[in-house]
GULO-261932 format. One record per residue: x, y, z of N, C-alpha, C in turn; residue in one letter. Coordinates in steps of 0.2 Angstrom, whole numbers, plus 5000, padded with zeros to 4 digits. Layout:
N
XYZXYZXYZA ...
end
This chain:
206
526556504402526956504409527456554409M 527756574404528256624403527956694405A 527356704403526956764404526856774412E 526656714415526556724422527156734426T 527756704424528356724427528556794426Q 528456824420528556894419528156944423T 527556924424527056964428527356954436D 527556894438527756884444528356924446A 528856924441529456964443529357034445A 528757064443528657134445528257134452R 528057074455527657074461528157074467R 527957124471528357134478527957104483R 528157054487527757024492528057034499V 527657044504527757054511527456994515L 527956954519527656894522527656904530I 527156894533527056894540526856824543A 527356794547527256724550527656724556E 527456704561527856694567528256634568D 528156584564528556524563529156534558E 529756544560530256564556530356514550A 530256444551530356394546529856404541L 529256414543528656424538528856484533I 529056544537529256604534529756594528R 530256554530530856534526530556494520L 530156444521529856404515529456454511D 529056494513528656544509529056584505L 529656614508530056654504530456624499A 530656554500530956514495530456504489E 529856484491529356464486529256524481M 529156584484528956644481529556664476L 530156654479530756674475530856634469A 530756564470530756514464530256534459E 529756564461529256584456529356654453E 529856684455529956754452529756814456G 529456794462529156854466529756884470Y 529656944472530256974476529956984483E 530256954488530056964495530457024497V 530057074499530357144501530357154508V 529957104512529957114519529657054523G 529957044529529656984533529557014540E 528956984543528757004550528556944554A 528656944560528456894565527856904569G 527556964568526956984571526557034567D 525857034568525457074564525557154564G 525857174570525957244571526557274566E 527057234566527657244562527457234555T 526957184553526757174546526357244544A 525957274548525557334546526057384545V 526557394549527057454548527457444542R 527657384541528057364535527657374528L 527057354529526557364523526457444521A 526457484527526357554525526957584523E 527557554525528157584523528357564516E 528357494514528557464508528057464502L 527457474504526857474499526957414494K 526957354497527057294492526457284488P 526557234483525957214479525557164482D 525757134487525457074490525657064497L 525257054502525457034509525156964511V 525556924513525356854516525456854523I 524856844527524856854534524556784537L 524956764542524756704546524156724550D 523656684551523056704555523156714563I 523656674565523856674572524556704573K 524556764576525256794577525156834583M 525756844587525756884593525656964592P 525556994597525457074597524757094593I 524757074587524157084583524057024578M 523456994578523356934574523256954567D 523256904563523256914555522556944553G 522056924557521356954555521357034556L 521657054562521657124563522157164558A 522757134557523257154552522957164545A 522557114543522257114537521757164536A 521357174541520857234542521157304541E 521757314544522057374543522357384536R 522757334534523057334527522557344522I 522057304522521457304517521057364517A 520957384523520557444524520857514522G 521557514522521957564519522157564512A 521857504509521957494502522757494500R 523157464504523857454503523957404498I 523657344499523857284495523357234496A 523257184491522857124493523157084498P 522757044502523057004507522856934506V 523356884508523156814508523256794515I 522756754518522856734525523056664525I 523556644529523756574531523356544537L 523056494536522656464541522856384542T 522756354548522856284549522156254548A 522156184547521556154545521056164551F 521256164557520856174563520556244563S 520756294559520556364559520056374553Q 519756324550519356344544518756384546R 518556384552517956424554518156504554D 518756514553519056584553519056614546L 518956564541519056594534518556644532V 517856634535517356694534517556754537E 517856754543518056814546518656844543R 519056804539519656824535519356864529A 518856834526518556874520518256934523R 517956934528517656994531518157054533A 518757024534519257074536519657104530A 519457074524519657104518520157054514G 520256994517520756944513520456924506A 520856924501520656914494520756834493M 521156794497521156724496521456694503A 521456634503521756604509522156534507Y 522656514512522956454511522956414517L 522856354516522756304522523456274523V 523756274529524356244530524256164532K 524656124530525256134526525156144519P 525456184516525356194508525956184504F 525856174498526456164493526456224488Q 526956224484527056284479526456284474K 526156224473525656214468524956244471S 524956254478524356284481524556364482D 525156384483525356454484525256494478L 525456474472525456514466524756534464V 524256484464523556504462523256554467P 523356544473523156584478523356654477A 524056664476524356734474523956764468V 523856724463523556744457522856764458E 522456724462521756744463521756814467I 522156814472522156874476522356944472A 522856934468523056994464522457004459L 522156954456521656964451521057004454S 520756974460520257004463520357074466R 520957084468521057154470521057204465Y 521357184459521357234453520657244450S 520157184451519457194449519157244454E 519257244460518957284465519157354464I 519857364462520157434461519857464455A 519757424450519457444444518657464445A 518357424449517657444450517557504454L 518057514459517957574464518157634460E 518557634455518757694452518157714447S 517657674446517057684442516457724446E 516457704453515957734457516157764463V 515857814466516057844471515857824478A 515157814479514857794485514957724487G 515057704493515157634496514557594494L 513957614495513357584493513357564486T 513457614482513457604474514057554473D 514657554476515157504474514957434476R 514557424481514357354483513857334478L 513457374476512857364471513257344464E 513657384462514057364456514457304456V 514757294462515157224463514657164462R 514057174465513557114465513357104458K 513257164454513057154447513557124443T 514157144444514757124440514857044441V 514857024448514956954450514456914446E 513756934446513256894443513356894435R 513556944432513756944425514356904423A 514856904428515456854427515156784427K 514756764432514456704433514156674426G 513756724423513356714417513856694411A 514356734411514856724405515256654407L 515456644413515756584414515356524413M 514756524414514256464413514156464406T 514056514402513856514395514456494391T 515056524392515556514388516156484391Y 516056454397516556414400517256454401N 517156524402517656564404517956554411M 518556574412518856574419518556644422T 518656654429518356714432518756774429E 519456774429519856834426519656844419P 519556794415519356804408518656844407Q 518156824411517556854411517556924413A 517956934419518057004421518357054415F 518957024412519257064407518757074401K 518357024400517857034394517457094396W 517157094402516657144404517057214404I 517657214406518057274406518257304399Q 518457254395518657274388517957304384R 517457264385516857284382516557354384T 516657374391516457434393516857494390A 517557474389518057524386517857534379M 517757484375517657484368516957524367D 516457514371515857544369515657604374H 516257624377516157684382515557684386R 515557624389514957614394515357594401M 514957594406515257574413515157504413T 515557474418515557404419514857374421M 514557424425513857404428513357404422K 513457444417512957444411513057384407E 513757364406513857304402513557244406V 513757244412513457184416512757174416S 512357234417511657234417511357204410E 511757224404511557204398511657124397R 512257104400512357034400511856994403I 511657014409511156984413510456984410L 510257044407509657044403509656994397A 510156994393510256944388510256874390E 510556864395510556794398509856774400T 509456814403508856804405508356794399A 508556824394508156814388508356764383G 508956734385509156674381509556694375G 509756764375510156784369510756824371E 511256784372511856814375512356824369V 512556884368512956904362513656864363A 513956834358514556794358515156844360Q 515456834365516056874367516556874361P 516856934360517456934355518056894359A 518456864355519056834358519556884359S 
end
């Protein structure tokens, strides 16, 4: 847990939520977990401007906001590769989750939520975002990126099933193996998938 707190202390978060009480609750929960809230906004347009100015490590956006809604703001922030985005949604807005993913959101939180819901969502968003950044640095073209992401996702699934790894552990293993053997993550992933299909998966190093 101490390691998580240390990591969290370096994370700067921007919150955008038009309900002041929810915004206050969010800020308190994040501060208690060691995150630094660097900015707050009550509408999507201000959120995008603050994200561009502050360059936070994470942006939390409510899906329903005035001037510009959370989906449009997420699209702008994710599209500009500023930071990973978490979308806040009410139970009645579950149908918007897929649209949030399409807009570039890395994770979502359903209101009302507790701290035990918030922290995992933050970690998932940060982890997925770092994975995508690592993959994108490896390939140039958009089509290639999507192809590589699909291959790596399948390889992660194979490692998670075979060795009971978590998603971040599986990605780190692929990344580390690629570095150790001077291969691309796509090459490592393809090898994992080929070995899985043949029933002979090499035991990952711990």
